[in-house]
C-alpha positions in Angstrom: 30.0 13.7 12.5 26.1 12.7 12.4 23.8 11.2 15.1 20.2 9.9 14.1 17.7 9.8 16.7 15.0 7.7 14.6 11.8 8.7 16.6 7.9 7.8 16.2 5.1 9.2 17.8 5.4 7.6 21.7 6.1 9.2 24.8 10.1 7.1 24.1 10.6 9.7 21.5 11.5 12.3 24.2 14.6 9.2 25.5 15.5 8.8 21.9 16.2 12.4 21.6 18.1 13.1 25.1 20.2 10.3 24.5 21.1 11.2 20.9 21.9 14.7 22.3 24.3 13.4 24.9 26.2 11.4 22.2 25.7 14.5 20.0 27.1 16.8 22.6 29.9 14.4 23.6 31.3 13.6 20.0 30.7 17.4 18.8 28.3 16.1 16.0 25.4 17.4 14.4 22.0 15.4 15.6 19.3 14.6 13.2 16.0 14.0 14.4 14.1 11.9 11.9 10.7 10.2 11.8 9.2 8.2 9.0 5.9 8.9 7.6 4.1 5.9 7.9 1.9 5.9 4.0 -0.9 3.9 5.4 -1.8 6.2 8.1 -0.1 9.4 6.8 -1.6 9.3 2.9 -5.3 9.9 4.5 -5.7 13.3 2.8 -5.3 12.0 -0.6 -8.1 13.3 -2.2 -10.1 10.5 -4.5 -9.8 12.5 -7.2 -6.1 12.3 -7.1 -6.1 8.4 -6.2 -8.6 8.2 -9.1 -6.3 9.9 -11.7 -3.2 9.1 -10.3 -1.3 12.7 -11.4 2.1 12.8 -10.8 1.9 16.1 -9.2 -0.6 15.4 -7.0 1.3 12.1 -6.0 4.4 14.6 -5.2 2.3 16.5 -3.0 1.2 14.1 -0.9 4.5 12.6 -0.4 5.7 16.2 0.5 3.1 16.6 2.7 3.6 13.4 4.8 7.7 14.2 4.3 7.0 17.7 6.4 3.9 16.1 8.8 6.7 13.5 9.3 9.3 16.6 10.3 6.6 18.2 12.4 6.9 14.7 14.6 10.2 15.1 14.7 10.1 19.1 15.8 7.9 17.9 18.7 9.8 15.4 20.1 13.2 17.4 20.0 11.2 20.9 21.5 10.2 18.5 24.4 14.1 17.6 25.5 15.1 20.7 28.1 18.1 22.7 26.5 18.2 21.2 22.9 18.6 24.0 20.5 20.8 22.6 17.3 19.2 19.4 15.4 17.9 19.2 12.1 14.2 17.5 11.9 13.9 15.2 9.1 11.0 13.7 7.9 11.0 10.9 5.4 8.4 8.6 3.7 8.5 4.4 3.5 9.0 1.2 5.7 10.9 2.9 8.7 13.7 0.1 8.7 14.8 0.4 5.3 14.5 4.5 5.2 16.4 5.2 8.6 19.2 2.8 7.2 19.2 4.2 4.0 19.6 7.6 5.0 22.3 6.8 7.7 24.3 5.3 5.3 23.8 8.5 3.0 24.8 10.8 5.5 27.4 8.4 7.2 25.5 8.6 10.5 28.1 7.9 13.3 25.0 5.9 15.7 21.6 5.7 14.9 19.8 5.9 18.3 16.2 4.1 18.7 13.8 2.8 21.1 11.5 -0.3 20.6 8.1 -1.3 21.8 8.2 -4.5 24.2 6.7 -7.0 22.6 6.3 -10.6 22.9 8.6 -13.2 21.0 5.6 -13.9 18.4 4.5 -10.4 17.8 8.0 -9.5 16.9 8.1 -12.5 14.4 4.8 -11.6 13.0 5.3 -7.9 12.6 9.0 -7.1 13.0 10.4 -4.6 14.8 12.2 -1.6 13.6 14.8 -1.4 15.8 15.4 -5.0 15.7 16.1 -4.5 11.8 18.6 -1.1 12.0 20.5 -3.5 15.3 21.0 -6.6 12.3 21.0 -4.5 9.5 22.8 -0.9 10.0 26.2 -0.5 9.2 27.1 1.9 12.0 26.6 1.1 15.5 22.8 1.1 17.0 21.8 2.7 20.8 18.7 1.2 22.0 17.6 3.0 25.0 15.7 1.6 27.4 12.0 1.9 27.4 11.5 3.6 31.0 13.3 6.6 31.0 14.1 6.0 34.9 16.5 3.6 33.4 18.8 5.8 31.8 
């Protein structure tokens, strides 16, 4: 059994990992803390030469770097949860909702734990929402934790 804690770089990440760790403890499940690297932001260390030549090796190295950086974000979030010792930090690359959903499917996750941003309806309609997409499209239950950790 597996619980996926999907985190971003916000302060909500600790709340997500905390709730996911509680579920993992309750159901004696593995905990995977997942962060998806944003190609538009995390590919900034791509050399101009690699972009011009589009070398396969350079592209693979870039993807691996983004995955490594994303795993570090996941690790940092998990390390802020007191008493949490057992987890796997996972760095992925791509469109967050789709990549998280696919990861959960591939690993037969029991739950995905997320925390959405507060947005007005127009903002959600224009920009979408990773949490909303997961709630609507995931094949397993999605636990959405409140924005404010004091509500837990």
